[in-house]
C-alpha positions in Angstrom: -0.1 -0.5 -0.2 3.0 2.0 0.8 4.5 1.9 -2.7 1.4 2.8 -4.1 1.0 5.8 -2.4 4.2 7.3 -2.7 4.1 6.0 -6.6 1.0 8.0 -6.6 3.4 10.8 -5.4 6.7 10.3 -8.2 3.9 10.8 -10.5 2.4 14.2 -9.7 5.5 15.2 -9.4 6.5 14.4 -12.9 3.5 15.7 -14.1 3.6 19.2 -12.4 7.3 19.2 -13.5 6.1 18.2 -17.6 2.9 21.1 -16.9 5.6 23.8 -16.1 7.4 24.2 -19.6 9.2 27.1 -20.6 7.7 30.1 -22.2 7.0 31.0 -25.7 9.7 32.7 -27.2 8.6 36.1 -27.8 7.5 40.1 -27.4 5.4 42.8 -27.5 5.1 46.3 -26.4 2.3 46.0 -24.2 -0.3 49.5 -22.4 -2.8 50.4 -20.0 -2.0 51.8 -16.4 -0.5 52.0 -12.8 -1.5 52.8 -9.2 0.7 53.2 -6.6 -1.0 53.6 -3.3 0.2 54.7 0.2 -1.1 54.9 3.8 -1.8 58.0 4.5 -1.1 59.6 1.1 -3.7 58.0 -0.8 -3.3 56.6 -4.9 -2.1 57.6 -7.5 -2.7 56.1 -11.2 -0.5 56.9 -14.7 -0.6 55.1 -17.7 2.0 52.8 -18.5 3.6 51.3 -21.4 6.1 47.9 -21.3 8.4 45.8 -23.9 8.5 42.6 -22.4 10.7 39.6 -24.6 10.4 36.1 -23.8 13.6 33.9 -24.4 12.7 30.4 -25.8 15.2 29.1 -22.7 12.3 31.1 -20.1 15.2 34.2 -19.1 12.6 37.5 -20.0 13.5 41.1 -20.1 10.8 44.6 -20.0 11.9 47.9 -20.0 9.2 49.9 -19.0 9.7 54.2 -18.2 13.3 53.7 -19.4 14.1 50.4 -16.4 14.9 47.1 -17.7 13.6 44.6 -15.1 14.8 41.0 -15.4 14.6 37.5 -14.6 13.3 33.8 -15.7 9.8 32.6 -16.6 8.0 29.6 -16.0 4.6 28.8 -18.0 2.0 26.4 -17.6 -0.1 26.9 -20.4 -1.5 30.1 -21.2 -0.1 31.8 -18.1 3.6 32.7 -18.1 3.8 33.8 -14.0 7.5 35.9 -13.7 10.4 36.2 -11.5 12.4 39.5 -11.4 16.2 38.6 -10.5 17.2 40.5 -7.7 19.2 43.7 -9.4 15.5 44.1 -11.0 14.0 43.6 -7.6 16.4 46.1 -6.4 15.3 48.8 -9.2 11.7 48.2 -8.5 12.1 48.7 -5.0 14.2 52.2 -5.8 11.1 53.3 -8.2 8.8 52.1 -6.0 10.0 54.7 -2.9 10.7 57.5 -5.5 7.2 57.0 -6.4 5.8 56.7 -3.1 8.0 59.7 -2.0 5.8 61.9 -5.5 2.8 60.7 -3.4 3.4 61.0 0.2 6.1 64.5 -0.7 8.5 63.4 1.4 11.3 60.5 1.8 9.9 57.2 2.2 12.2 54.1 2.2 10.9 51.0 1.6 11.7 48.3 4.3 10.0 45.7 2.6 8.6 44.8 -0.5 7.1 41.2 -2.5 5.9 41.2 -5.2 2.5 38.8 -5.5 1.5 38.3 -8.8 3.5 39.1 -11.6 1.8 37.3 -15.2 2.1 37.4 -19.3 -0.9 35.7 -20.2 -0.5 35.2 -24.8 -3.9 34.3 -26.1 -4.2 30.7 -28.2 -3.0 32.5 -31.4 0.1 34.0 -30.0 -1.3 37.7 -30.7 -2.2 39.1 -28.1 -1.1 38.8 -24.3 -1.4 41.2 -20.8 1.2 41.8 -18.2 -0.3 42.1 -14.9 2.8 42.6 -12.1 0.9 43.6 -7.9 3.4 44.4 -5.4 3.4 45.1 -1.4 6.0 46.4 0.6 5.8 48.2 4.5 8.1 51.4 4.7 9.0 54.4 6.4 9.0 58.3 6.6 10.1 61.0 9.3 6.3 60.7 10.3 6.0 56.9 10.7 5.7 53.4 8.6 2.9 52.2 6.8 2.0 50.0 4.5 1.5 50.6 0.6 0.5 48.6 -2.5 1.3 48.6 -7.0 -0.2 47.4 -9.7 0.5 47.5 -13.8 -1.7 46.0 -15.7 -0.6 45.9 -19.0 -2.1 44.4 -22.4 -1.6 44.5 -26.7 -0.5 42.4 -29.4 2.3 40.1 -29.2 4.5 38.6 -31.5 6.1 35.1 -31.6 
């Protein structure tokens, strides 16, 4: 009986590994909006344009407002999960600190940041894509500490 359970677990792990594919190679310039919010400071929305490039080996890069982010990706079905590398996560934190500083009209220092969602969905024909990025963080300023949120949603044509 234990060997059957073990075999089922092994087959389950192998099936999960087989379904986690690398992303199909392609690129697109996606347009949409972004929103940042900080406790005690309100929210700000603005337009966003992101150029995304996915390599067949699962490496991705994205250029937004002149800043280049990079990392790895894993695809399951038509949904590609994106993971920022350490340098890109540091860059995102710096950009969000600047945006929060502008929003709050005082210097903000992000003490922790986590990207809670970073996905790229490509349609069946691989002609259109939608990017979603969400992050949460904690920060401090001269007036105290607080929390913040960031969301970016962009869509547009995709070239395989």
